[in-house]
LUMKOL-383520 format. One line per 8 residues: number of its first residue (from 1); for each residue x, y, z of C-alpha. Coordinates in steps of 0.2 Angstrom, whole numbers. Layout:
BEGIN
NUM> X,Y,Z  ...
REM end
This chain:
BEGIN
1> 685,655,1037  681,645,1021  662,643,1020  664,624,1016  675,622,1032  662,631,1042  648,620,1036  658,604,1040
9> 662,611,1058  644,615,1062  638,599,1055  651,589,1066  646,600,1081  627,595,1077  631,577,1074  642,574,1089
17> 628,575,1103  616,566,1091  627,551,1090  630,551,1109  611,552,1112  606,538,1099  620,526,1105  619,512,1118
25> 637,507,1114  649,516,1125  663,517,1112  650,526,1100  645,538,1114  664,542,1117  666,545,1098  651,558,1099
33> 659,567,1113  676,568,1104  667,574,1088  659,589,1097  675,592,1106  687,593,1091  674,602,1080  672,617,1092
41> 691,621,1094  692,630,1077  677,641,1082  686,645,1099  702,651,1090  693,660,1076  698,677,1083  716,679,1081
49> 720,685,1099  730,678,1114  714,677,1124  704,666,1112  720,655,1110  721,653,1129  703,649,1130  704,636,1117
57> 720,628,1125  711,627,1142  695,620,1134  705,607,1125  716,601,1140  701,600,1151  690,590,1139  704,579,1133
65> 708,574,1151  690,570,1154  689,560,1138  704,550,1142  697,545,1159  680,540,1151  690,530,1138  700,521,1152
73> 683,517,1161  675,510,1145  691,499,1141  692,492,1159  673,489,1159  675,479,1143  690,470,1150  679,465,1166
81> 663,461,1158  666,459,1139  652,471,1135  652,489,1128  638,495,1140  639,498,1159  630,484,1169  625,483,1187
89> 640,471,1189  652,485,1183  665,490,1196  659,505,1206  676,514,1203  673,514,1184  656,521,1186  663,535,1198
97> 677,538,1186  664,541,1172  654,552,1183  669,563,1188  675,564,1169  657,569,1163  657,582,1178  673,589,1171
105> 665,590,1153  649,599,1160  659,611,1171  652,605,1187  660,611,1203  673,607,1209  679,605,1191  671,621,1185
113> 686,633,1185  689,632,1166  671,636,1161  670,655,1166  688,658,1159  685,649,1143  668,658,1140  676,675,1144
121> 689,672,1131  678,667,1116  665,677,1105  647,677,1111  640,665,1098  653,652,1102  649,655,1120  631,651,1117
129> 636,634,1108  647,630,1123  634,633,1136  619,625,1128  623,612,1114  639,605,1121  630,601,1137  618,589,1129
137> 630,574,1125  637,572,1143  620,574,1151  613,561,1139  626,548,1145  622,552,1163  603,550,1159  607,533,1152
145> 617,527,1167  608,536,1181  602,520,1190  621,514,1192  627,531,1199  631,534,1217  618,546,1224  629,553,1238
153> 642,558,1225  629,565,1213  621,576,1227  638,582,1233  643,588,1215  625,595,1213  625,606,1229  643,611,1227
161> 639,617,1209  624,627,1215  634,635,1228  649,640,1216  637,645,1203  628,657,1215  643,664,1224  654,665,1209
169> 642,676,1199  640,689,1213  655,700,1210  656,698,1191  654,713,1179  657,703,1163  641,696,1155  649,681,1148
177> 656,676,1165  639,679,1173  631,667,1160  644,654,1164  641,654,1182  623,653,1179  626,638,1168  636,630,1183
185> 621,633,1195  608,626,1182  619,611,1179  619,608,1198  600,608,1198  599,596,1184  611,584,1193  602,585,1210
193> 586,578,1202  595,564,1192  594,550,1204  575,553,1208  567,558,1192  578,559,1176  564,566,1165  564,582,1176
201> 582,584,1172  577,584,1153  563,596,1156  576,608,1166  589,606,1152  576,611,1138  570,626,1148  588,631,1152
209> 592,631,1133  576,640,1129  581,654,1141  599,655,1137  597,657,1118  587,673,1119  598,680,1132  613,678,1121
217> 604,685,1106  601,701,1117  619,702,1121  624,699,1103  613,713,1097  625,726,1103  640,714,1107  637,718,1126
225> 651,710,1135  650,720,1151  637,727,1163  642,745,1157  639,741,1139  623,732,1142  617,748,1152  618,758,1136
233> 604,748,1127  591,760,1133  595,772,1119  600,760,1106  586,747,1107  573,752,1120  562,738,1117  576,725,1122
241> 576,732,1140  559,724,1144  564,708,1135  581,707,1144  573,711,1161  560,697,1159  573,684,1153  585,688,1168
249> 570,686,1180  565,670,1172  583,663,1172  583,667,1191  567,657,1193  555,670,1198  537,665,1197  526,667,1187
257> 539,665,1173  544,649,1164  561,648,1174  551,645,1190  544,628,1183  559,617,1184  564,624,1201  547,621,1208
265> 546,603,1201  563,599,1207  560,605,1225  543,596,1225  552,580,1219  566,581,1232  553,584,1246  544,568,1240
273> 560,559,1243  563,566,1260  578,577,1254  573,592,1265  590,599,1269  595,598,1250  579,607,1244  581,621,1257
281> 599,624,1253  595,624,1234  581,636,1237  592,648,1247  606,648,1234  593,651,1220  590,668,1229  608,672,1227
289> 607,669,1208  591,680,1208  601,693,1217  614,695,1203  601,694,1189  592,708,1198  608,719,1199  609,717,1181
297> 591,723,1178  595,737,1190  610,743,1180  601,741,1163  584,749,1167  585,760,1183  602,768,1181  609,780,1168
305> 628,778,1166  638,794,1161  637,796,1142  640,810,1130  626,819,1123  628,812,1105  625,794,1112  608,799,1119
313> 602,802,1101  608,785,1094  590,777,1093  584,791,1081  598,787,1069  602,768,1070  589,755,1064  593,737,1070
321> 588,722,1060  571,714,1065  574,698,1073  558,687,1073  566,672,1083  569,683,1099  551,688,1102  545,670,1100
329> 558,663,1112  555,677,1124  536,673,1124  540,654,1127  553,658,1141  541,669,1151  524,662,1148  525,643,1149
337> 521,641,1167  502,637,1164  507,622,1154  516,614,1169  503,601,1172  506,594,1155  525,595,1156  528,588,1173
345> 514,578,1180
REM end
């Protein structure tokens, strides 16, 4: 692809969520969502194979449908109130339409079926953008209108997403699909706390992004797209084994790693608001997530898959590039728990 084209595409992807976050006008928010949607399509179909074309088509159809519903809600709201912002007087059906369409954009259950399939069909670096940066714009809209949303619908979407993220990842062998189901579960946690403490949602999003970036960087080191290929890291880059294990445990929310902080804070906040059943179910589903992360760690570090003798000598001949960002992000994603009093309370 032409370097100038790539610069324009990445700049548009960067600016889309920024415009959405900075806007109070609903039409401008919608424009920001459309910018990030249209700019990522060329990256999805960059690899000329049927799988990536299928992924791009699925992504476009889902996102375009969601955008159409949001635009309809915005226009009907303007027709009703003569304003480009949602107000307490706005019809609740329009607010619910917006919530459902943003749930489609985020890949929340039961609108999640496109996310694992699309993530599986695209390259790892594009998958990273899809599961991190592309989540910011819809979440920023939810953050701005959280006081108008129906808590019952939000909690239903949240618990369904946590269930589907946990159960869906159990039987997966593809690392990209595992990261997609992990994303669905994390989005469920963020949505669960939105009606009670939106700032905790922002903290959870930040930590999720900080954890996901180094995990994808590890996978990109050797283009590991299956559990079998990631299990060969022990002889290619032995140091990455420890980093990967720590990152996976942190993603699962195991104390005393950073990933435990948002789960701890969210469960505490839910209990303060008498959501005992919700908090219990979420904690139980977090164990399922931890189970499939632990299974990945087991196959990476505690088993040796059948290999030929030549591959056992790989580490002596191949020298991987030194990446200075990975150790920094790994340190942040494993050792930030002592800062929790400053971050949460």
